[in-house]
C-alpha positions as CSV (number, residue, x, y, z in Angstrom):
1,M,-36.0,43.3,-10.8
2,R,-33.9,42.4,-13.6
3,L,-31.5,44.5,-15.6
4,L,-33.1,46.4,-18.9
5,Y,-30.1,48.6,-20.8
6,T,-27.5,48.5,-20.1
7,T,-24.9,51.6,-22.0
8,S,-21.9,54.7,-21.5
9,D,-23.9,57.3,-23.2
10,R,-26.2,59.0,-21.0
11,S,-28.8,60.8,-23.1
12,S,-29.5,57.4,-24.3
13,W,-30.0,56.6,-21.0
14,E,-32.6,59.5,-20.7
15,L,-34.4,59.0,-23.3
16,A,-35.3,55.4,-22.7
17,R,-35.5,55.8,-18.9
18,L,-38.1,59.1,-19.4
19,T,-39.8,57.7,-21.8
20,L,-40.6,54.1,-19.6
21,N,-41.5,56.2,-16.9
22,G,-43.7,57.9,-19.7
23,E,-45.6,55.1,-20.6
24,G,-46.4,53.8,-16.8
25,I,-43.3,51.3,-16.8
26,E,-41.2,51.9,-12.9
27,T,-37.8,52.0,-13.7
28,A,-34.7,51.4,-11.0
29,E,-31.1,52.7,-11.9
30,S,-27.9,52.5,-11.5
31,G,-24.6,53.4,-12.7
32,S,-20.3,52.8,-11.9
33,W,-19.4,55.9,-9.8
34,S,-15.4,56.2,-9.5
35,P,-14.3,58.6,-7.2
36,I,-10.3,59.8,-7.5
37,P,-8.2,60.6,-5.2
38,L,-9.4,63.9,-4.5
39,G,-12.3,63.0,-3.2
40,V,-14.7,64.8,-6.7
41,I,-16.7,61.6,-8.1
42,F,-16.4,61.1,-12.2
43,P,-20.1,60.7,-12.9
44,P,-21.1,57.0,-13.7
45,R,-19.0,55.3,-17.1
46,E,-22.3,52.9,-16.9
47,Y,-25.6,53.7,-16.9
48,R,-28.2,50.5,-16.1
49,L,-32.0,50.5,-16.5
50,Y,-33.7,48.0,-14.2
51,V,-37.2,46.8,-14.2
52,E,-39.5,44.2,-12.6
53,D,-39.9,40.9,-14.3
54,G,-42.5,39.4,-15.9
55,D,-45.7,42.0,-18.1
56,D,-43.0,45.1,-17.5
57,F,-40.1,43.8,-18.7
58,I,-41.9,42.9,-22.3
59,R,-43.2,45.8,-22.6
60,A,-40.1,47.5,-21.8
61,R,-38.2,45.7,-24.2
62,Q,-40.3,46.5,-27.1
63,V,-40.8,50.0,-26.1
64,L,-37.2,50.2,-26.2
65,R,-36.7,48.2,-29.5
66,K,-39.0,51.2,-31.4
67,L,-36.5,54.0,-29.7
68,G,-33.6,51.9,-31.3
69,V,-31.9,51.4,-27.9
70,A,-32.9,47.5,-27.0
71,P,-30.3,44.8,-27.3
72,P,-30.9,41.9,-30.0
73,E,-32.8,39.2,-29.1
74,P,-31.5,36.4,-27.0
75,D,-32.2,34.7,-30.2
76,T,-30.1,36.5,-32.0
77,L,-27.1,36.5,-29.9
78,Q,-27.7,32.8,-29.7
79,R,-27.4,32.3,-33.5
80,G,-24.4,34.7,-33.6
81,R,-22.9,32.5,-31.1
82,L,-23.2,30.0,-33.4
83,M,-21.8,31.2,-36.0
84,A,-18.5,32.2,-34.2
85,I,-18.4,28.5,-32.8
86,A,-19.6,27.5,-36.6
87,C,-15.7,29.7,-38.2
88,L,-14.0,28.4,-35.1
89,L,-14.0,24.4,-36.1
90,L,-13.8,26.0,-39.6
91,G,-10.2,27.6,-39.2
92,L,-8.8,25.0,-36.8
93,T,-9.8,22.7,-39.6
94,I,-7.9,24.3,-42.0
95,A,-4.9,24.8,-39.8
96,A,-5.5,21.4,-39.3
97,I,-5.3,20.1,-43.0
98,F,-2.7,22.6,-43.4
99,L,0.1,21.0,-40.5
100,L,-0.6,17.4,-42.0
101,W,0.0,18.2,-45.7
102,R,3.6,20.3,-45.1
């Protein structure tokens, strides 16, 4: 099983789960539960959908992308990480130049 989708919004989680099941993609669900001292349990704060790795996973990501709830592709995440590193290096360079010229 591979984690496909995580959200704190139950309605978008339900929509994703029902749509995937309607497409014939079997999912497994989980949520993090938070008991209070009286023994009453709050609903999950984080909802997760899991799908078998392989063709179902790829199809499931495509379905979620059409719904507009899919996380960004790893390539997009990599570009964002590289941009953050570049900005950090630029900031450190400017700070070093400023400190050296004082």
